[in-house]
N, C-alpha and C positions, 0 to 999 in steps of 0.2 A: 434456159440451158442452151449453150452453144453446141452446134453440130459440126463445126469445123475441126479439122485435124490440128492438134496442138503442134506448135513449132517453136524453135528457139535457136540460141546461139551461145557459144562460150568464147570469150575473147581473152587472149593473152596480152596483158598490159596492166599498167598502173591505173587504178580507177580515177585518180586525179587528172591524168592525161586523157583518159577515154571518155569520162562523163559528158563533156560538152558535145560529143558526137553521138551520144545515145538518144533514143526517143524521149523527148521531154514530156512530162506530165502523163505518162502512159502506164506506169507500174501500179497495180492494185495492192501489191505487197512488196515492200523492200525489207528483206531479211538480212541483217548485218551481224556476222559472227567474226569480229576482228581479232587481232592479237589481244591477249588478256592482261598485258603488263606483268607477265610472269618473270621477266628479267633473264630469260635464257633462250637458247636456240631450241626450237621444238622439232624433234625428230625421233623416230622409233628405231632406226638402225642407220648405220653410217652410209649405206649405199641407197637409202630410200628417200622419199620426198621429205622436205623440211622447210621451215620458215624461221626467220629471226625475230624474236620477241624481246630483244635487248634494247634498252633506251639509255644511251650514255648521258643524256640530259635529264634523266630521272622523270619524275611524274610530270613536270612541266612540259617536257618534250612529248610525252605520251598524250597528254590532254590536248595539246595543240594538234597532234595527228588526229585524235578522235573528233575534235571539233571540225576540222577540215573535212574529214570523212563524212560526217553527218551533213555538213553544208553542201558538199558536192553531190550528194544523193537527193537532197530535198527537191530540186527542180524536176527530178525524174518521177516523183510520186504524183499520181493523178489526184485531182480534187476528190475528197472523200476516200483517199487511199489510207493504207495502214503501214507503219514502219515498226519493225520489231528488232530491238537491239539486244544482242545476246552477250552477256559478260558474267564474270563471277565476282567473288567478294573483293577482289583487288580494286575494281573500278566501276562496278555496277552503279554505285551511288553517284559517281561523277557523270556517268552516262545519262542517268535520269535528269540531272540538272541541265545537261546540254540539250536534251530533248525538250525540256520545259522552256528553255531559252528560245529554241527555234520554233516550236509549235504552240507554246503556251501551256500553263498548268491544266487548263480545262480539256486539253487534247488527250490527256491520259485515259487509257482504256483498261489496261491490266498490267500487273507485275506477275508474270507467270514464273513459278518456281519449278525448275526441273530438279527433282530429287533423285539421287542415284546412290548405289551402294558399291563403292570401290574400296580397294585396300588402302593401307596407310594408317598410322597411329601416331598421335602426339601426346606427350605427357604434360603439355602446356595449354591445350585448348581442345574443345570439342571438335569432332571430325567435321571438316568443311566439305560437305557432300551435297552441294546444290549450286546451280547456276540461276541467274535471274535474267528473264527476257522481258524488257520493258516495251510495252506495246502502246503506241500513240497513233492517233488518227488525224489526218489533215482536214477533215470536215466531219460534220455531225452525221451524215448519211453514209458512213462507212459500212462495208459488208460485215455482217456477223451471222454466222450459221450456228444455231443452237445445236450443240453436240452432246450426246449422252454416252455414258460409260457404265460398265458393270460395277455395282456396289455390293460386295459380298456381306451376308448377314451372319451375325453370331447366333441368332435364333430366329424363329419364324413368326412368333406372336407379335401383335401390335401393328400388323400390316394388312388389315382387312380390306382396305380400298386400293391396295397396290398389287399388281401382278408379280408373283414370285416365280422365277425360273430356276433351273438348276443345271449345272454342268459338272465336269470332273472335279472342280474345285469346291463345289458346294452350292448352296442356295444364294441367289442374288436378285437384285432389282436393277432397273436402268434409271440412273439419276443424271441430272444435268452436270456437265463437265465443270469442275471447279478449277481454281487457279494454281493448285499444287499437283504436278504431274509426276507420278512415280514411274519412271521408265528406265530400265537397265541401261547403263553405259555399255559401249561396245568393248568386247575383249578380243584379243588376238586370234582366238580359235573359232570365232564366229564367221559364218559364210559371208555376211554383209561387210565385214571388215576388209578394207583394201590397203591397209598399211599407212594411211595418212595420219599424221599426228593430230590429235584433238578432233578426229572425225566424229560427227554427231550421228546418233541413230536415226534411221529413216522414220521410225514410229513418232519421234518428236516433231519432225518437220511435217509429217502427214497431218498431225493435229493442227499445227499453225496454218498450213495452207488450207486445210478443210474449214477451219473456223473463220478465216478472214478473206477468203477469195471464193469466186464462183468459176465453174468451167468456162474457158475462153479468156479468163483474166491473165494478165502478165505478172509473173513473179520474178523479181530482180534480186540477185545476190552479188554485191560488189566485191566480196571477199570469199569467193565460192569454194575454195579448197577443193575437196574431192567431189563436190557437186551434189551433196545430199538434198539440199533445198530444190535444186533443179530436177533431180530424179522424182522427188515428191510431186513437183508441179507436173511433169510430163505424165506420170502414172495416173494422175487425177484429171487429166484433160485441160490443164492450164498451159499457157505459153511460158517460156522461161528465157532468162537472159543472165548469164554469169560472166564475171570478170575476175581474173586473178593474175597477180604479178609472177607467179611461179609456173614455169612450163610443165613441170611434173604434175602439179595440181590440175592444170588444164587438160592434160592428156588423160589423167584418171577420170576427170569429170566426163570427158567425151566418151571414154570407154564405158563408163557406167550408164550414160544416157543411151548408148547404142544397144545396151543389153536390157534396158528397162522395158517392161511390158505394161501396157495400160490395162 
């Protein structure tokens, strides 16, 4: 375990311009939460932070962007580092193919399913209420910290060799973390929410950072938005490096980092 104070930087700029000047081969975890190919401008209010997820050239233009993004961050990942690409149903399958092309099929570690319950109803399909985070490793000796979570029990019998605990929600055991994570999406009335469109919950990034890095490691987010991955890194004793083309995003990330407590 590292005893040094975590440190980091947030850079305002386009990752394609910035990447050549960043530390090469140093990031233990590269977390990428890019535009999702939603086809619209993402904003929650007219005077708030926003980013453009419209692609006049259609899927071809978007995939060229995604490929270039992954290629530009590959040299930044250390040997035996981990890259986590966060997308939804629109492009997650394309993202996995690109990761296999760059790192090879055997570099696959996990497809983490982030399951959430938000509003919205369709009469034509089942509710699309999950994102996929494809995790690949640049070497066989990547960091993996076995994490456990509470598993609540419908009944107490049949667990003679397992320690059963209890909290306000009922009886539970601790089981190894699986690849489907049910974590509530952020809502506008939550204290954590800072008004950034598509802001991810800190609980989600805490798990990723905790699973695939150790204290003292560097976490890189090239599309850092409001800085959730960077806050997760700082609070857990990791170094952080964020890049975003939006000045509003950078200012939010810097503010959140200044308020983050280890």
